[in-house]
N, C-alpha and C positions, 0 to 999 in steps of 0.2 A: 504494500500500500504506500503510495507516494505521499509527500508532505502536503499535497493539495487535495488529498482524498479524505472521505469520511463515509460512514455507513449510511445507507438508505434506511428509512423507517422499517421496522421489522414486524412480522406477524406475531401474534401473542404466543403461538406455539412455534418453537424454533429448532426443529430438526435441521441438520445441515442441508438436506435436499431442499427444504422449504426456503432456507435462506438464499440459496443459489437461484432458485426460481424467482424469489422476491426481487433480488437485485436485477435479474434479467428483465422483469416487468418494468421496473422504473427506468432502466437504461433504454429499453426499447420504446417506452412511452416518450421519453425525451427525444429520441431519434425521430419518431413519427411526428411529433409536434413540430420538430425542426423541418422535416421534409414536406409535410402536408398542411401544417398549421393546426393549432389547437381545435378550432371550430370544425375543421373538415375531418378530423380523426375521430373515429368511433371506437367504443370499447370492443366491438366485434373485430375491427381492424387490429387492435392490440392483441386480442385473444388469438386471432389467426397467426399473428407474427410470433407469438411465444408458444404456440402449440397447446393451448388450453381451450376448454369450453368457456363460453362467455360467463356462465354462471360461476365457474371456478375462480374467476378473477376476484370475486367478492370475499374470498378467503384472505386476500392480501390488501384490498382497497375497499373504500366505501362508495366511491363515485369517480367520474372523470375529473371533476374539480378537485377531489382529494389527491389525485395524481399530480395535477398541475401545482397544487399547494406544496406537495412534497418536493417537487422538482425545483420550484423557486426557493423553497426554504433551504434546500441543499446549498444553493448559491448564497442565500441570505446568511446562513450560518458561517460560511467561509469568510465573508466580509466582516462579520462581527468579530470572529476570532482573529483575523488578520489585524484589525484595528487594535484589539486588546493586547495582542502579543508583540506588535512591532517594536514599541519603545522599550519593552522589558529586556530586549536583547542588547541594548546599548548601542554606542556608536554616535557619530555626528548626525545632524539633521539630514544631510545629503545621503549618508550611508543608509540611514533608516528609510528614507524615501525610496532609494534605489532597491532596497530589499523588499519593500512593500510592492513596488511596481513589478519586480521580478516575479514574486509569488502570484500576484494578480494575473500577470500575463501567462504564466504557466497554467494556472487554473483555467483561464479562458481558452487556451489551446487544448489542454487535456480533456476538458469537459465542454467543448464548444456547443454541443446539443443543449446542455443545461444552461449555459450563459445566454443562448439564443432565446430560450423560454423565459428566462429571468428578464431580459430586456424587451422582448417582443410580445409576450403573451400575458403579462401580469394584469392587463386591463380586464381579463376574464375572471379575476379573483374578486372576492368580496371587498367592499370598501374598507373594512377594518384591516384586512390583510394588506391591501395596497398601501394603506397609510403606514403600516409597519415596515414594508419594504422601502418606501420612500424615506422614512425616518432613518433607516439603516444606511441608505445611499447618502443622505445628507450628512450623517455623522462621519461616514468614511471620507467624503470629500472635505469636510471641515478639518479632519485630522491631517489630510494631505496639505491643505492650505496652511495649517499651523506649522508643518515641517518646512514648507517653502518660506514662510516668514522668518522662522528661526534660522534657516540657511542664508537668507538675505542678511540677517543681523550678524552672522558669523563670517560673512563674505564668501561663502561657498556657492551661493546662488545669485545670479545677476540682480542687482538692486532695482533696476528699472522695469522689472516684470511685474505685472498685476497678478497677485497670487491666485485669484479666482480664475482668470483666463489661462494662467499657466497650468493649473490643475485640469481645466477643461481640455487643454491641448494634449497633455500627456495621456489622460484617460481616453481621449478620442482615438489615439493610436492603438491602445490596447483593447478597448471595448469593441472595436471593429473586427477583431480576429474571427469571430464566429461567422462573419459575412463571407470570408474568403478562404478560411482554412479547410483543407481536406486531408484526411489521413493518407499516408503512403507517399507524401511528397518528399522532396530532397532533404528537408530539414525536420528534425524531431520537434515535439512541443517544447522541450527544454531549450533547444537551440533557438527557436523562434522567440521564446520568452527572454532569453539572454540578450538577443539582438535588439528587440523592441524596447526593453527596459533600459538598455544602454543608450539607445538613440534618444529615448525620452529624457533621460537625465542629462545628456549632452546639450539638449535644447535649453536647459535651464542654467547652464554654467555662465559665469562672467565671460566677456569677450576675450580677455587675456588668456583664458583657459582653452579656447577653441581656435585661436589664430595659429 
């Protein structure tokens, strides 16, 4: 299990075979939502894809919205943990920012089906849960802005950058991964993450660091 992975929700009864099928259901649902869109994907489509009768899906889930909730919560939990853990590891503001962007980019590449659902399909969730997702996003972006400001104060980050726009810029590079990434390309998710996070950080450096 990589550092960007976590468990999917589990059924109440947990024999190993059920856990494997459970994970397959969530992973396959994320892929179908990515390929067909949430609205166009039926539970019958999912049942066919994982080799179950439609009724057997209810051993693992309550509804299609339950699936979408779990998929977006998978990403939601990652961003919460990333924000909580980043500063505890120490380092300068720029080092902490680069570490966060690297982990973010790797998650986006390794779980591109999941990140696509998080960014593209959350409007299908309840208002309460959408508010929770937006609050997490806002807290994450605020943490990044704080690191940019701290980096500006220490001289690591260009003083003439607007922190809000700087964060939008670097996140734009990373959050777009799910639009173009395909498995089996010449670069691994780890290599893509390293390249994009490095490019993002370089865009923030004072001019004397990039000349």
